[in-house]
N, C-alpha and C positions, 0 to 999 in steps of 0.2 A: 509756738505758744497756743495757737488756736487748735492745732491738731492734738496737742497734749490735753487741753481742756475738754475737747470733744470726746476724748478717750477712744480714739479710732483704733489703735493697736494695743494699748495697755491702759489699765485703770490708773487713776490718780492715786488711789489708796495704797496699793501694794506693787505697782509697776508690773503686774502680771497680765497675761492675755485675758484671763477670766474677767468678765465684766466689761469687755470692750466690744466695739462694733465688729472687729475682726473675729472675735470668739463666736459671735452670733452668726456670721456669714460663712465661716470656714468649715466647709464639708469636703475639703480636698483630700486626696488619698496618697499624694506624694509630697515629699519635701519641696520639690521644685514648684509644684502647684501652690503650696502654701506660701512660698516666697513670692510667687507671681501675684497672688491675691493681695498680700501685704503691700507689695509695690503699687498695685492698682489703687488700693485704698489711700495710700500716702501721696500718690501722684495721679489724681483724677484727670480724666480727659477734659479738655476745654472746647474742642471742636465738635460741633453738633453732628457733623457727618461721621466722624470717627466714633462718637458715642452710639449713633444709630447702627453703625457697622458692627460694633462689639455686641450691642443688644441683639442684633439679628443672629450673630454667632451663638450667643447664649440661648436664644430661642430655639435654634436648631437642636440643641441638646435637650432643652426642656420639653419640647413637644415630641421628641423621638427617643423614648425610653430604651428601646432595643439598641440603638446606636450608642447611647450613653453607657449602658451596662456592658456592652461589648468592648468599648474603648477602655472602660474602667478595668476590665479583666486583662486587657493587653498591656496596660500601664503598670499593673502590679509587679511584674518581675523586673522592671526597670529600676536600676540603682539611681542614686542621686548624681546625675551626670555632671552638674555644676561643681559639686564637691570633688568627685572623682577626678575631673579634668584639672581642677585647682591643685590637687595633691600631685597628680602626675606631672603637670607642667612646672610645678615648683620643686620637683625632684624629691618630695617628701613621701611620695606614694611608693607602692611596691608592685610586684608582679600580680598579686591578687586583685589590686585595683585595676590593672590593665585587663585582667581576665573578666572582671565584673563589667568593665567598659565594653568588652567584646560581646558578652551575653546581652547587655542592654541594647547595643546597636543591632544585634540580631533580631530584636523585637520590632524595629522600625518598619520593616515591610508589612507586618501585620497591622500596625497602626495606620500606615498609609492606606491599606486595604479598607480599614474601618471608615476612613474619611472618603472613600470612593464615591459615595452618592450624597454628599452634603450639599446643601442649597445656598447657605449664606456666603456672601462675598468674602468675609473674613476667613472662614474655614476652607473655602475653595482656594483662596490665595495661599493659605498655609500649606494645604495639600500639594498645590502645584509647585511651590518653592522648596518642598522638602526633599533633601538628599538622604537616602537611606543608608549611605556609607557602607554598602554591602562589601566593597573591596577591603575596607578597614576591618570590618567584623570577620571576614574570611581570613585575612592575614593574621589577626590575633588568634583565631581558632587554630590555624595551621602552625603557628609559631610557638605559642606558650603552652606548657604542659597543663593538664587538667587541674592538678592540685599543686600549684607552685609553692615553693618555700617562702616564708614570710620575709626574712632578710635577703636583700638582693645580693649581698656579697657571698652568700652560700653557693651561688650558682645553681645549676639544674633547672633553669627557667625555660629553656628552649627544648622543644621536642627533637629527638634524634631524627635525622633525615631532613630537617628543615634547612640546614646549611652544611654542605659537604665539608668545607674547610674546618668549620667548628667541630664537626663530628670527628674529623681526623685528629685535631688537637686534643679533644677530649679522650680519644682512644690512646694517644701518646701519654697523657697524664695518668690515666687510670691503669693502663697496661704497659707502663714503661719497662718493667722488668722483662716482660715477654718480648717487647720490641728489641731491647738490648740483646737478649739471648738469641733472637732471630738474626 
């Protein structure tokens, strides 16, 4: 009730973001960042040490415009990972979602490099705990064709040469007459 009356994330009048605290503060550039900011507004920290830690992290970006701008550019090509993973794990996603995941994961080393000389404890902790999942990004790049078909049942998702047995089966299906003749 208090959160609603304070109009933290939506106005009382029309239940929209416009007119709320979130609207004033939100300068995020990704959907993931927007959701994180909304979460932070609705679930404020209570521990003074954690508040100070987050404040120092924000200060790192505030005082270092070059770092902020460089990181902003590296985040642009990243898809909404939370939504992608939700669709993929619930089996409602498609090969294009997997390909988008691979392209997004391929950006992680550049993001890690951006965070290379941060000072705040929060950002150092984030950087040091970050796994860039290079093996997953490489596997997706090697396995999935560049422009996969939308419906999964159409096939044609994996690159030829990725799996020898699958290539042999594909050859049997597509060149069955030639195989029978031989």
